[in-house]
C-alpha positions in Angstrom: -5.0 -24.7 -13.7 -6.0 -21.5 -12.0 -3.6 -18.6 -11.8 -2.5 -17.3 -8.4 -3.8 -13.8 -7.6 -1.0 -11.2 -7.4 0.1 -10.3 -3.9 -1.1 -7.0 -2.7 1.5 -4.3 -2.5 2.1 -2.4 0.7 2.5 1.3 0.1 6.0 2.7 0.6 6.7 5.9 2.5 7.1 8.9 0.2 10.9 9.5 0.4 10.4 12.6 -1.7 8.7 14.3 1.2 10.2 16.0 4.2 8.9 13.5 7.0 10.7 10.5 5.5 13.9 12.5 5.0 13.7 13.9 8.5 13.3 10.3 9.8 16.5 9.2 8.0 18.4 12.1 9.4 17.1 11.7 12.9 18.0 8.0 13.0 21.5 8.6 11.7 22.1 11.5 14.1 20.9 9.4 17.0 23.3 6.6 16.1 26.3 9.0 15.8 25.4 10.5 19.2 25.2 7.1 20.9 28.5 6.1 19.4 30.1 9.4 20.5 28.7 8.9 24.1 30.2 5.3 24.3 32.6 5.0 27.3 35.6 3.9 25.2 35.1 6.6 22.5 38.2 8.8 22.3 37.0 11.2 19.6 36.0 14.6 20.6 33.8 17.3 19.1 35.6 17.2 15.8 34.9 13.6 15.3 31.3 14.1 16.4 30.8 17.0 13.9 32.3 15.0 11.1 30.1 12.0 11.9 27.0 14.2 11.8 28.0 15.7 8.5 28.6 12.3 7.0 25.3 11.0 8.3 23.4 14.0 6.9 25.1 13.5 3.5 24.1 9.8 3.6 20.5 10.6 4.5 20.2 13.0 1.5 21.8 10.5 -0.9 19.5 7.7 0.3 16.4 9.9 0.1 17.2 11.0 -3.4 17.9 7.4 -4.5 14.7 6.1 -3.0 12.7 9.0 -4.3 13.6 8.1 -7.9 13.4 4.3 -7.3 10.0 4.4 -5.5 7.8 4.1 -8.6 9.6 0.9 -9.7 9.8 -0.6 -6.2 6.1 0.1 -5.6 5.2 -2.3 -8.5 6.6 -5.3 -6.6 4.1 -7.3 -4.5 3.9 -8.1 -0.8 6.9 -7.2 1.2 9.3 -7.1 -1.7 9.1 -3.2 -2.0 10.6 -3.0 1.5 13.3 -5.5 0.6 14.1 -3.4 -2.4 14.3 -0.2 -0.2 16.6 -2.0 2.2 18.9 -3.1 -0.6 19.1 0.4 -2.1 20.0 1.8 1.3 22.7 -0.7 1.9 24.2 -0.2 -1.6 24.1 3.6 -1.2 25.8 3.4 2.2 28.5 1.1 0.8 29.2 3.3 -2.2 29.2 6.5 -0.2 31.5 5.0 2.5 34.0 3.9 -0.1 34.0 7.3 -1.8 34.3 9.1 1.6 37.3 6.9 2.6 38.9 7.5 -0.8 38.5 11.3 -0.5 39.9 11.3 3.0 43.0 9.5 1.9 43.4 11.6 -1.3 43.1 14.9 0.5 45.1 13.6 3.5 42.5 14.9 5.9 43.0 12.1 8.5 39.3 12.0 9.4 39.0 8.2 9.0 41.5 6.2 11.0 40.5 2.7 9.9 41.2 0.8 6.7 38.9 1.1 3.7 37.5 -2.3 4.0 36.9 -2.1 7.7 35.3 1.4 7.3 33.0 0.2 4.6 32.2 -3.0 6.5 31.3 -1.3 9.7 29.1 1.3 8.0 27.4 -1.5 6.0 26.5 -3.5 9.1 25.2 -0.4 10.9 23.1 0.6 7.9 21.8 -3.0 7.4 20.6 -3.2 11.1 19.2 0.3 11.3 17.6 0.1 7.8 15.8 -3.1 8.8 14.5 -1.6 12.0 13.3 1.6 10.2 11.6 -0.4 7.5 9.9 -2.6 10.0 8.5 0.6 11.6 7.4 2.0 8.2 5.8 -1.4 7.4 3.8 -1.5 10.6 2.9 2.2 10.2 1.6 1.4 6.6 -0.4 -1.6 7.9 -2.0 0.6 10.6 -2.8 3.3 8.1 -4.4 0.7 5.8 -6.6 -0.6 8.6 -7.5 3.0 9.5 -8.4 3.7 5.9 -10.5 0.6 5.7 -12.4 1.6 8.9 -12.9 5.1 7.6 -14.2 3.7 4.3 -16.6 1.4 6.1 -17.9 4.3 8.2 -18.4 6.4 5.1 -20.3 3.5 3.4 -22.4 3.0 6.5 -23.2 6.7 6.6 -24.1 6.8 3.0 -26.3 3.8 3.3 -28.1 5.1 6.3 -30.7 7.7 5.5 -33.0 8.6 8.4 -36.4 7.0 7.6 -38.3 9.8 9.3 -36.5 12.4 7.2 -37.5 10.6 4.0 -41.1 10.1 5.1 -41.4 13.7 6.3 -39.9 15.0 3.1 -42.3 13.0 1.0 -45.2 14.2 3.1 -44.1 17.7 2.5 -43.9 17.1 -1.3 -47.4 15.5 -1.2 -48.8 18.6 0.6 -47.2 21.0 -1.9 -48.2 19.2 -5.1 -51.7 20.8 -5.2 -50.9 24.2 -3.6 -47.5 24.9 -4.9 -46.4 22.5 -7.7 -43.2 24.5 -8.4 -42.1 24.2 -4.8 -42.9 20.5 -4.8 -40.7 20.0 -8.0 -37.8 21.9 -6.4 -38.1 19.7 -3.3 -38.0 16.5 -5.3 -34.9 17.8 -7.1 -33.3 18.6 -3.8 -34.2 15.2 -2.5 -32.6 13.6 -5.6 -29.4 15.4 -5.2 -29.3 14.7 -1.5 -29.8 11.0 -1.9 -27.4 10.8 -4.9 -24.6 12.1 -2.6 -25.7 10.0 0.3 -25.8 6.8 -1.7 -22.3 7.5 -3.2 -23.4 7.9 -6.8 -20.5 10.2 -7.6 -18.0 7.3 -7.3 -15.7 9.2 -5.0 -15.6 9.9 -1.3 -13.6 13.1 -1.9 -15.4 16.3 -2.8 -15.0 20.0 -2.2 -16.2 22.4 0.4 -18.3 24.2 -2.3 -20.1 20.9 -3.2 -20.7 20.1 0.5 -22.2 23.6 1.1 -24.4 23.2 -2.0 -25.7 19.8 -0.6 -26.4 21.5 2.8 -28.4 24.2 1.0 -30.6 21.5 -0.6 -31.1 19.8 2.8 -32.0 23.1 4.5 -34.4 24.0 1.8 -36.3 20.7 2.4 -36.3 21.2 6.2 -37.5 24.8 5.9 -40.5 23.7 3.9 -41.2 20.9 6.4 -40.8 23.0 9.5 -43.0 25.8 8.0 -40.9 28.8 9.0 -39.6 27.5 12.3 -36.2 27.0 10.8 -34.1 30.2 10.2 -30.6 30.0 8.8 -27.8 32.6 9.0 -24.9 32.1 6.6 -21.5 33.7 7.0 -19.4 31.5 4.7 -18.1 33.9 2.1 -14.5 33.7 3.4 -14.3 29.9 2.8 -12.6 28.6 -0.4 -15.1 26.6 -2.5 -12.3 24.4 -4.0 -11.0 23.2 -0.6 -10.8 19.4 -0.6 -13.4 17.9 1.8 -14.7 14.3 2.4 -18.3 14.0 1.2 -21.0 14.1 3.8 -18.7 15.6 6.4 -20.7 18.7 7.3 -24.2 17.6 6.3 -24.7 15.3 9.4 -23.7 18.1 11.7 -26.3 20.4 10.1 -28.8 17.6 10.3 -28.1 17.2 14.0 -28.4 21.0 14.5 -31.9 20.9 13.0 -33.0 17.7 14.7 -31.8 18.5 18.2 -31.8 22.3 18.2 -34.7 23.5 16.1 -37.3 20.7 15.9 -37.9 20.5 19.8 -38.6 24.3 19.9 -42.2 25.3 19.3 -41.1 28.7 18.2 -38.2 27.4 16.1 -34.8 28.9 16.1 -31.8 29.9 14.0 -29.0 27.7 12.7 -25.8 29.7 12.1 -23.2 28.6 9.6 -20.0 30.5 9.8 -16.5 30.2 8.3 -13.3 32.2 8.6 -9.5 32.0 8.3 -7.6 31.6 11.5 -3.8 31.5 11.4 -3.0 28.5 9.3 -6.4 26.9 9.4 -9.9 27.3 8.0 -12.6 27.3 10.7 -16.1 26.1 10.0 -18.7 26.6 12.7 -22.2 25.2 13.0 -24.4 26.3 16.0 -28.0 25.8 17.1 -30.0 26.9 20.1 -30.2 24.7 23.1 -33.8 23.8 24.1 -34.7 24.7 27.6 -36.0 21.1 28.1 -33.6 18.6 26.6 -35.1 16.1 24.2 -34.2 12.5 23.6 -30.4 12.3 23.8 -28.5 11.1 20.7 -25.8 8.5 20.7 -23.1 10.9 19.4 -22.2 8.6 16.6 -22.4 11.3 13.9 -20.0 13.6 15.8 -17.6 10.8 16.6 -17.7 9.7 12.9 -16.8 13.3 11.8 -14.0 13.5 14.3 -12.5 10.2 13.1 -12.8 11.2 9.4 -11.3 14.6 10.0 -8.4 13.0 11.9 -7.8 10.5 9.2 -8.1 12.9 6.3 -6.1 15.9 7.7 -4.0 14.4 10.4 -2.9 16.0 13.7 -3.3 19.6 12.3 -7.1 19.3 12.3 -9.5 19.3 15.2 -13.2 19.1 15.9 -14.5 20.9 19.0 -18.1 20.6 20.2 -20.0 21.8 23.3 -22.4 24.3 24.8 -21.6 28.0 24.7 -24.1 30.2 26.5 -27.5 29.2 25.1 -26.2 27.5 22.0 -24.5 24.3 21.0 -21.5 24.9 18.8 -19.5 22.5 16.6 -16.3 24.0 15.3 -14.0 22.3 12.7 -10.4 23.5 12.4 -9.1 22.3 9.0 -5.5 23.0 7.8 -5.2 25.7 5.2 -2.7 23.5 3.3 -4.3 20.0 3.5 -2.3 16.9 2.6 -3.2 15.2 -0.7 -5.9 12.6 -0.4 -3.6 9.8 -1.6 -1.0 10.7 1.0 -3.3 9.8 3.9 
């Protein structure tokens, strides 16, 4: 008798982080405001202020409870983690409401005008309905992020599996030409090819690397192309300001450099200069890759490489990152704006 496979677990929001806490506070504040604006509501600003304070206190309590309970809830399968979160929220609201009603009566503050059971019951119903709606939103958001991650992963796999045949053939022809006249250069080219294909075929076992590793890969690629183009390719590097340990998806910059060589240098008989620059700008790191624009445009590309980079940057770094591309004077410039404080890879 075969065993049933375990149900996959849907990742829960990280209630230890500010966005989830802010969502709890915002929903509670919106509820208090709507209740205060109701036509038959007789309470004034004092009641509204007390309600907002009570909601903020509840949001912090719920966030703390869920922050500590998340590792245990995450072990459950399927939708059960969300049921556990809902149950924790309801229990916290019930306990906090009872304590608040008791303190109001003990201190004779007169802030709560209903009986204890009615006060707890009303808050419990509101929390149950709002909690279910919020968790439904978080669940749909998690499913959407999972699909986006799967698409991004498939795109990376496709990029790693697709090596331009002409680049491979041209590189091997370069090696064949160098074997007799410059064996040392031929050996270096083979080593560069090995490293390039190792990264492209995903031999490292991870799609996350560092900016320093990506720049080292680009250097190997450019060394091969400079040999192949026989002096037509010139490279200017202004990258000293960039942090080498900055987390970066693998093969994010290399396709952009490859496009710069293919579309900007190769069509020019006299060759040209590819410029790689990097600098700090406000709360972002900026990486710029530019190449000359040929006077006569060659065969247009499909733009898949640039679109792929845009999607991967948006998925990895969120709304704080951007990729701009376009002609500036006589050059084509691609500029990446990456947040100086990137989110952890597992948080995306």
